[in-house]
N, C-alpha and C positions, 0 to 999 in steps of 0.2 A: 198621402192618403193611406198607403200601406202601413206606415208607422202608426197612424191613428187607429186603424183596424186592429193592429197587433196590441196596442195599448188597451183598447177597449176590451178585446178578448181576454187579455191578462187580468184586467180588473174584475171582469165577470167571474173568471176562474177563482180569483182570490176570495171574492164575496161568497162563493159557494163552498169553500173549504169547510168541512165539518169541524165544529169546535170541540168535538169529543164528548163523551157521555158526562152528564151531570153527576156530581157526587150524590150518593144516596142520602136521604135524610137521616139524621141521628138525633140523639137527645139534645145536642147543643146547636143544631142548625136552626135557621129561621126561614120558614116555619119549622118547628120541631117535628120529629118523627111521630107518626100516628101509630101507636101500638095496638090499636083495635083491629079486628078482622077486616075492617074496611080500608085499612092503611095500605099504601102502595108497597110493592116489594122493596126490601131494604138492602138486599145484598146482590153483588155481582158474584162474589164467592165467599168473602169474609164479612161477618156482621160488623157494621161500622161502630157499634158500641161495645165490641169486645176488643180491647186494646192490649197489644203486646208492649210491655215496658222493657223487658229483657228478652233476648232471643230464646231463652230457655222456655218461655211460656208457649212458644209455638208447638212444643211437644204436648201441651195440655189443652189448647184450644182446638175445637173441632171446626175446620175451615168452612164447611158448607152447612153449618147449623146456624139458624137465626134465633134471636131472642123472641119468645112468644109471650104475650100477655094472655094467660089462660082464663082469668076471671077478674072482675072488679066489683066492688060493692060493699067492702068492709069499712069499719071505722078505723081500726088499727090492727093490721095483720101481724102475727107473730107465730113462732114455734112450729114451723113445718116439720113433718115427720113422715117417712115412707113406710107403709105396710107392705112387705114383700109378698105375703101370701094373698092378701086381698087385692093387691095391685091398685092401691089408692093412696092419696096423700091426705093427711089430716093436718089442719092448722087452726090456730086460735084467732078469733075476732074478739079481742079482750073487752072493749067497751060494750059490745053487743051481747056479752056474756054467753058466747056460744063457740062450739068447735064446728068447723066446716070440713067437708070431705069432697075431694076431686077424684072422680073415677077415670082411670086411664082409658078404658075401652071406648067411651063416648064423650069424654070431657065434661060430663054432667057434674054440677056442684049441688050438694044438698047439706042440710044441717045434720051433723052427726050427734051432737049433744047440746041441749039447751034446757036449763042453764048449765054452764060449765064451771061455775064458781070463779068466773073471770080468769080462766086458765091462761097461762102464758106459754112457757116452753113445754114441748112434747117430744117424746122419742119412743123408740121400741127397744126392749132389752133383747138379750141373746136367746130368750125363749119366745119372742114374738109378742110380748105383753106391752101394752101402751103405758107409758109413764107420763104424768102431767103435773106441772107446778101450778098451784091454785093461789091466786092473789087474795081472793075473798076469804077463803078458809085458812089462809096462811099455812099451807101444808103441801107435801108431795104425796101423790097417790099413784097406785098401780091398778089398771083395769085388768082383772083376771080373765082367762080364756072362757070361764063360765059366765061372765057378765057381772060378777060381783066386784066390789072395789075394796082395795086394801090401803089403809093409811100407812105410808112408809115413814113419814116424819112430820111432826107438827110442833115440836118443841126441842129445845136443847138446854140442858142443865136446869130443867123445871120451868123454863121461860118460853113463851110462845114465839114462833118464828116471825120474821118481818113480813115477807111476801116472796117465797121462793120463785126464782126466775127461770133458770135453765137447769137441766139434769142430763147426765150421761151415765150409761151402764158400763160396768167393768166385767171382763170374763170371769172373775172370781165370785160373781154374784152380788157385789156391792154396787151402790149407786152414789154418785157424787153430784152435789148441787150447790148453786149459789143462792144467797139470801139477801139481796138489796132491799130497799124500802119502797120501790116504785108502785106497789099495790096499795100503799097507804094514802090513797087519794080518791076523790069521788069518781073520776072518769074510768079508772081501771080496777076498782075494788071498793074499799071502804076506809075512810080516815080512822085515825086512832079514836078511842073513847076520849071524851073531854079531858084535857090536861096532858094527853100524850103528845109526843114531839110533832106529829103532823096535824094536831088539833089543839095546840097549846092554849089558845084563848077560849076554847069550848064553843065557838060560834057554830060549828058544823054539827049536824045531827047525823051520825054514821048509821043510824038504824032506819032512816027513811028508805022505803022501797026494798027493804031486806027482810028475809025470813027471821024468825025468832032466834036469838043468840048471837046474831051478827051485830057488830058495833060496840061490843063490850070489851074488846082487847085493845091494848095500847103497846106501842113498840117498847121492847125491853132489852133487845140484843143489838150488838154492833152488827155491821154488815160483813158477815163471814161466809166462808165456804165450808161445807160439811161432807162427810162420808157416812152413808148408811151401811153398816156391816150386815152381812147375811144373817147374823143373829138378831138384828133389829137395833143394835146399839148405834147411836149417832155420835160421831167424833168430829171435832173441829180440825180442819186440815189447813185452812188459810185464814188468817185473821184480817180484820179491817185495817190494821197497821201495815200489813203487807200489801194488800190489794183493796183499797177502799171502793165501795159500791161495785162489787163483782157482778158480772152479767153473764155473757156467754162463756162456755168452757168446752174443751174437748181434749181427748188423749191423742198422742202420737200413735201411729199404727202399731208399734210394739208396746204401747202402754207404759213406756219408761219416762215419758214427759207429759205434763199437764199444762195446757195453755188456759189462761184466765183473762178475760177482757174486763177492764175497769172503765166504767162509764161515768156520766156526769152526776152532779149533786142531786139527791133525791129528796122527797118530802120528809121533813123532820130531821134532815142531816144537820148536825151541829158543826162538823168540820168542813173542810174544803171540798170533800167529795172526790170522785175519781177524776183522772186526767185524760181520759179518752185514749188509753193505750192498752197494750197486751203484754202480759207477763208469762214467763215459762218457768216451770219447776221440774227438777228431777224427782221421779217417783221411786222410792226405795222398795225393797222386797217386803218391808214391814209396813208399807203404805204411808210412811212418813215422807214429807216433801222437804227438799233441800235445794241449795244452790239456785236461789231465785235470781232471775235476770229479766231485764226489760227486753222483751222480744222485738217490739216495734212501738214507736210513738205515734204511728198512723198519720204522719204528716206526708202529704203528697203534693208536690208543687206549691208548698207553702200553705196548703189547705188541710185543716184537721178533718180527717175522715173517721169520725168517731166509731169505734167498733161496737158491735152488739153480739150477734150469734157467730159461732166459730165452728168450722169443720175441717178435718184433715183428709187429704186424699191418700192413696196407698203409697205414694212416694214421700209422704211427710210434709207436703206443702200445706200451708194454713190458708184457708179461704175464709175471709172475714166480711160480714155485712158492714156496710158503710153508711153512716149518717153524717152528711156534710152540711146539713141545714140548708141555707139558701145558696150555697155554692153549686149552682146547676152544673152537672157533668161530673160531680165527684161522689154523689150518692150511688149506691149499688153494691158492688163487691170488690174488695182488694184481695190479691193473691200474693202470698209471701213464701219464699223458699224456706227450708228448715233453718237457714242461718239468719232469717229475718230480713232478707232483701226482697223488695217489691219486684215482682216479675210480670204482673198483669193486672188489668182492671176490667170490670164490667160496669158500664154506665146504665143507670135506670132513671126514668123521669120522676121517681118517687124515692123517699128515704127507705132504705132496706133494713128491716128489723132482724131478720134471721134467715138462715139457709139450711138446706140439707141435700144430700145426694140421694137419688131414688131412681125409679124406673127398673124394669126387670134386670138390667145389667148394672144397675147402680151408677150409671154414667150420665145421668141427667141432673143438672143443678136446679133445684127449686128455690125460688127467692120470694119470701113473704115481705112485701114492700107497701107500707102504709095502707092504702085501700085495695091493693091488688095482689095477684099471684102471678109470678113470671117463671119461665123455665127456659133453659138452653142446654143442649147436649154438649158434653165436653169429652176430651180424649183421655180420660182417666176415670177412676172409680173412687167412691167414698171408702174410707178405711174402716167404718163401723156401721152397724145396722141403724136404721131409723134416721 
């Protein structure tokens, strides 16, 4: 009888042993993490969707910071840029033809500009002026501090640009931008005039729903990268042969290197298009580029994490937005050290189009992802404004 009592007591004790805390929900759990304000807490200390691949990343991840979805409701979010004086974030909702603004003080989102000419990439220069790449008008513009607009570039060698995608400022007063063809489509801009590469059979009417003058251009240039000199001259700096379908770009902290992302085939492309990788160039004192190298092929665990927007932190690590298509758990952000080694990842439940560092200390990573805007604090700062 005594043995029976002991055995029974032992079984009861075993049955009551706590199993330990359940793992927090993440992008890849079932059910997946709820990123809305109604979602359950996601962290015990570290966010489950901020992943350390190399121990070096522990120096850059902020352990007690969680990824937040700040807003949702766009059709395709792109081009986040931080205004340090106004303490707001501006980004593009390309198909909705508007720029949105998130205010840091109360988290309110409002329309900053509508129409935006289907703007894509945005940033702020060293004088605090906003730069925007316009798909519809096929140009790069600068919003002056008095509210007027200056056209920085709309053509090269007498030919209209394709659809400028991303732009970065240089301390010498120049602006560098990419010019792939992604705006030459109905959803994000306007197709070519009949007979142009993105409307070769002429079945599409690019003038429908557009103001006068739109729909009369056709693609004339390869997909190049350009530099706008302070004098206004536009120079070709990276050719299509070097980096086909260039997309995001950024400088290293010392401006001695330029990183350029090559994305997939665009509307009207006759060649193979980009390969979903990132290239790096040395920048000479004469602004000429040399010593091109493949920085990363963006393959992670056998999955192609197609790059789009790029930003460097103050230590020269490259933070790249990731488009992994249907490979759930690989879209978001990949982080590479200056030698091109993957050190960390941030998983999002949506494809990430572009990123920027912001916040008063420039230590908050904002991520424009498909329909939503996300943010997470990090233990580093962005190397450039906007």
